[in-house]
C-alpha positions as CSV (number, residue, x, y, z in Angstrom):
1,M,-49.3,-58.4,-80.6
2,D,-50.1,-55.8,-78.1
3,D,-51.6,-58.6,-76.3
4,Y,-48.7,-61.0,-76.6
5,L,-46.7,-58.2,-75.4
6,R,-48.9,-57.4,-72.3
7,R,-49.2,-61.3,-71.8
8,I,-45.2,-60.6,-71.0
9,G,-45.2,-58.1,-69.1
10,A,-43.2,-55.8,-71.8
11,A,-43.5,-52.7,-73.8
12,R,-42.8,-52.4,-77.7
13,P,-39.7,-51.9,-78.0
14,L,-38.7,-48.5,-80.3
15,H,-36.0,-50.7,-82.3
16,A,-35.4,-54.2,-82.8
17,D,-31.9,-54.9,-81.4
18,L,-30.5,-57.2,-79.1
19,T,-31.1,-55.0,-76.0
20,A,-34.9,-55.6,-76.9
21,L,-34.2,-59.3,-77.4
22,R,-32.7,-59.9,-74.5
23,D,-35.7,-58.5,-72.9
24,L,-38.3,-60.2,-74.3
25,Q,-36.9,-64.0,-74.1
26,L,-36.4,-63.2,-70.2
27,R,-40.1,-61.8,-70.0
28,H,-41.4,-64.6,-71.9
29,L,-39.3,-67.7,-69.9
30,R,-40.7,-65.9,-66.6
31,T,-44.4,-65.7,-67.5
32,V,-45.6,-68.6,-70.3
33,P,-44.9,-72.0,-68.8
34,F,-42.7,-74.6,-70.4
35,E,-46.0,-77.6,-70.4
36,N,-47.0,-80.2,-71.9
37,L,-50.7,-80.4,-70.2
38,S,-52.2,-81.1,-73.6
39,V,-51.0,-84.0,-74.2
40,H,-53.0,-85.3,-71.1
41,L,-55.7,-83.0,-71.3
42,G,-56.9,-84.6,-74.7
43,E,-56.1,-81.4,-76.4
44,D,-54.3,-81.3,-80.1
45,V,-51.2,-79.7,-80.7
46,V,-51.8,-77.1,-83.7
47,L,-48.9,-76.1,-85.8
48,E,-50.5,-72.5,-87.1
49,E,-49.7,-69.3,-85.9
50,K,-53.3,-68.0,-85.3
51,A,-53.6,-71.3,-83.3
52,L,-50.5,-70.7,-81.1
53,I,-51.4,-67.5,-80.6
54,A,-54.8,-68.0,-79.6
55,K,-53.2,-70.9,-77.3
56,I,-50.4,-68.5,-74.9
57,V,-52.4,-65.0,-75.5
58,E,-56.2,-65.7,-75.5
59,A,-56.4,-69.0,-73.5
60,R,-53.4,-67.8,-71.6
61,R,-51.7,-71.1,-71.7
62,G,-47.9,-72.6,-72.2
63,G,-46.9,-75.2,-74.0
64,F,-43.7,-76.9,-75.4
65,C,-40.9,-75.7,-77.8
66,Y,-43.3,-76.1,-80.9
67,E,-45.8,-73.7,-79.5
68,L,-43.5,-71.4,-77.5
69,N,-40.7,-70.6,-79.9
70,G,-43.4,-70.7,-82.5
71,A,-45.2,-67.9,-81.3
72,F,-42.6,-66.0,-79.9
73,A,-41.4,-66.2,-83.9
74,V,-44.6,-64.6,-84.9
75,L,-44.2,-61.8,-82.3
76,L,-40.4,-61.2,-83.0
77,R,-41.1,-60.7,-87.0
78,D,-44.2,-58.3,-85.9
79,L,-41.4,-56.4,-84.1
80,G,-39.0,-56.2,-86.8
81,F,-36.7,-58.9,-86.0
82,G,-35.5,-61.4,-88.9
83,V,-36.7,-65.1,-87.9
84,T,-35.8,-68.5,-89.0
85,L,-37.3,-71.6,-87.7
86,L,-34.5,-74.2,-87.2
87,Q,-34.6,-77.7,-86.0
88,A,-32.5,-79.7,-83.4
89,R,-32.0,-83.1,-82.3
90,V,-32.0,-83.4,-78.4
91,F,-29.2,-85.5,-76.7
92,G,-30.4,-88.2,-74.4
93,E,-28.8,-90.4,-72.4
94,G,-25.5,-91.6,-73.6
95,G,-25.4,-89.2,-76.1
96,R,-28.4,-90.5,-78.1
97,L,-29.7,-88.4,-80.2
98,G,-33.7,-87.7,-80.5
99,I,-35.8,-88.2,-83.2
100,P,-35.4,-85.0,-86.2
101,Y,-37.4,-82.6,-85.8
102,D,-37.0,-83.2,-82.0
103,H,-37.0,-79.4,-81.0
104,M,-37.7,-76.2,-82.9
105,A,-35.2,-73.1,-82.1
106,L,-35.1,-69.5,-83.7
107,R,-32.4,-68.0,-85.3
108,V,-32.7,-63.9,-84.9
109,E,-31.3,-61.6,-86.8
110,A,-31.5,-57.9,-85.1
111,A,-31.7,-54.6,-86.5
112,D,-28.5,-53.0,-85.0
113,G,-26.2,-55.9,-86.7
114,S,-25.4,-58.1,-84.0
115,G,-26.1,-61.5,-84.2
116,P,-27.2,-64.2,-85.5
117,W,-28.8,-65.2,-82.4
118,L,-30.1,-68.2,-81.0
119,A,-33.1,-67.4,-79.4
120,D,-35.3,-70.3,-77.4
121,V,-38.1,-70.1,-74.9
122,G,-39.1,-73.4,-75.8
123,F,-36.2,-75.8,-73.6
124,G,-37.0,-76.0,-70.7
125,D,-34.4,-74.9,-68.4
126,H,-32.1,-73.3,-70.8
127,S,-30.0,-70.3,-71.2
128,H,-32.2,-67.1,-69.8
129,F,-30.6,-64.5,-73.3
130,P,-29.9,-65.2,-76.3
131,L,-27.1,-67.0,-77.8
132,A,-24.6,-65.5,-80.5
133,L,-24.8,-68.5,-83.1
134,D,-21.4,-67.6,-84.7
135,E,-19.7,-67.6,-81.4
136,R,-17.0,-70.7,-80.5
137,G,-15.8,-69.8,-77.6
138,D,-17.5,-69.9,-73.6
139,Q,-21.0,-67.4,-73.6
140,K,-21.2,-67.1,-70.1
141,D,-25.6,-67.0,-68.9
142,P,-27.1,-67.1,-65.5
143,A,-28.0,-70.4,-66.2
144,G,-24.6,-71.6,-67.0
145,T,-21.5,-71.6,-69.6
146,F,-23.2,-72.3,-73.2
147,R,-20.6,-73.1,-76.4
148,F,-21.4,-73.8,-80.2
149,E,-19.0,-76.5,-81.5
150,E,-19.1,-77.8,-85.4
151,G,-21.7,-80.8,-85.8
152,P,-20.1,-84.1,-87.3
153,E,-22.0,-83.2,-90.7
154,E,-21.7,-79.7,-92.6
155,G,-24.1,-76.4,-90.9
156,D,-24.5,-78.8,-87.7
157,L,-24.0,-77.2,-84.2
158,D,-23.9,-78.9,-81.6
159,L,-24.9,-76.7,-78.4
160,Y,-23.1,-77.7,-75.1
161,R,-24.1,-76.4,-71.3
162,D,-21.1,-76.7,-68.8
163,G,-19.7,-79.2,-70.8
164,K,-22.7,-81.6,-71.5
165,P,-24.6,-81.9,-75.0
166,Q,-27.6,-80.3,-75.5
167,F,-29.1,-80.4,-78.8
168,R,-27.5,-80.7,-82.3
169,L,-28.6,-77.9,-84.4
170,E,-29.2,-78.0,-88.2
171,T,-28.8,-74.7,-89.4
172,R,-31.1,-75.0,-92.6
173,A,-34.5,-72.9,-92.5
174,R,-37.1,-74.3,-91.9
175,A,-41.1,-73.7,-92.1
176,L,-43.6,-74.1,-89.2
177,P,-45.2,-77.2,-91.3
178,D,-42.1,-79.2,-90.8
179,F,-42.0,-79.8,-87.4
180,E,-46.0,-81.6,-87.4
181,A,-44.2,-84.9,-87.8
182,G,-41.9,-84.3,-84.5
183,A,-44.9,-82.7,-82.5
184,W,-47.2,-85.7,-83.2
185,W,-44.4,-88.2,-82.2
186,H,-43.8,-86.2,-78.6
187,R,-47.7,-86.2,-78.2
188,T,-49.0,-89.5,-79.0
189,S,-45.3,-92.2,-78.9
190,P,-45.1,-94.3,-75.8
191,A,-41.5,-93.6,-76.0
192,S,-41.8,-89.7,-75.5
193,H,-41.1,-88.3,-72.5
194,F,-43.8,-85.9,-72.9
195,T,-46.0,-88.8,-72.6
196,Q,-44.3,-90.0,-69.8
197,S,-44.9,-87.8,-67.4
198,L,-46.3,-84.4,-66.8
199,V,-44.6,-81.2,-66.4
200,C,-45.0,-77.4,-65.8
201,S,-42.3,-75.2,-65.3
202,R,-41.5,-71.6,-65.1
203,L,-38.2,-69.4,-64.7
204,T,-38.5,-66.8,-61.6
205,P,-36.2,-63.8,-60.6
206,E,-34.8,-66.5,-57.7
207,G,-34.8,-69.3,-59.8
208,R,-37.5,-71.6,-60.9
209,I,-40.5,-73.4,-60.0
210,T,-41.9,-76.8,-61.4
211,L,-45.3,-78.8,-60.8
212,S,-44.6,-82.5,-62.2
213,G,-47.7,-84.3,-61.1
214,R,-48.7,-83.6,-57.4
215,K,-45.2,-82.3,-56.4
216,L,-44.0,-78.9,-56.7
217,V,-40.2,-78.3,-56.6
218,S,-38.8,-74.5,-56.1
219,T,-35.5,-73.6,-56.5
220,V,-34.6,-70.2,-54.8
221,N,-31.3,-68.8,-55.1
222,G,-29.6,-72.3,-55.9
223,E,-31.9,-74.1,-52.7
224,R,-34.7,-77.0,-53.6
225,H,-37.4,-77.2,-52.1
226,E,-40.3,-79.8,-52.6
227,E,-43.9,-80.3,-51.7
228,V,-46.2,-83.1,-52.4
229,L,-49.9,-81.8,-52.9
230,G,-52.6,-83.6,-51.2
231,D,-55.5,-83.0,-53.2
232,D,-56.4,-82.1,-56.9
233,A,-58.2,-79.0,-55.1
234,A,-54.4,-77.7,-54.0
235,V,-53.0,-78.8,-57.4
236,L,-55.5,-77.1,-59.8
237,A,-54.7,-73.9,-57.5
238,A,-50.9,-74.4,-57.9
239,Y,-51.4,-74.2,-62.1
240,S,-53.4,-71.2,-61.4
241,E,-51.1,-69.3,-58.3
242,H,-47.9,-70.4,-59.8
243,F,-48.4,-70.3,-63.3
244,G,-51.2,-68.2,-64.2
245,L,-53.1,-71.7,-65.4
246,S,-57.2,-71.7,-65.6
247,L,-57.8,-75.5,-65.4
248,D,-61.6,-76.9,-65.5
249,R,-59.9,-80.1,-64.7
250,L,-56.4,-81.8,-64.1
251,P,-54.6,-83.5,-66.5
252,T,-54.0,-87.2,-66.0
253,A,-50.9,-88.4,-65.2
254,P,-49.4,-91.7,-66.7
255,E,-49.4,-93.3,-63.4
256,R,-52.9,-92.4,-62.8
257,T,-54.1,-94.2,-65.7
258,S,-55.7,-97.4,-65.6
């Protein structure tokens, strides 16, 4: 866990309070990329705590929600937070919901009695800081205005960002193996957006940087910049420079598959 803290540039907090949780989430988002490269490198996605920590800490990789939030849960528990895994279904085009166990998020109890908090380092472009789960009013965040509303089924919460639905959260506690079917679907189904495209993305102090295939997109203080990288060497260099990923080969983008 000390290696994990060094991975995200954090000191071990003295107290498992909201201040520490906010700092840990922000540092995680800025250092560990949201990426689906394993899907296109032929790597398995193993939802076991040791495997998740090994990938993110030892291999210095990123991952998608199951991996990022699964590992973050291990770290938070080690630091004294109470953590519950929650499943969610993501809203897609036309308000259609994704599969069950579409997304993993974390309910976090802090030692200062605040919260409970929704902590999430695995939804890509999302809130920078934890959100108060019991709050039904607007919650301001650098990424926008967030709001929880009661869902159609008892215990469900719909999360909105700037008025747009993000995902439907089920508040019943889940275990890591519960998410295996969702993770398998996302890395194998032709209908999954993770099999259809490559993405590697990280929050920055000025905005965000994303590499999708050969296109490098950076947002700096609200201004978007795009660059198409010329060859494989340039793409590998970009993974290393911007995301700290040392790859020995490129993931095969769907459009390059024969």
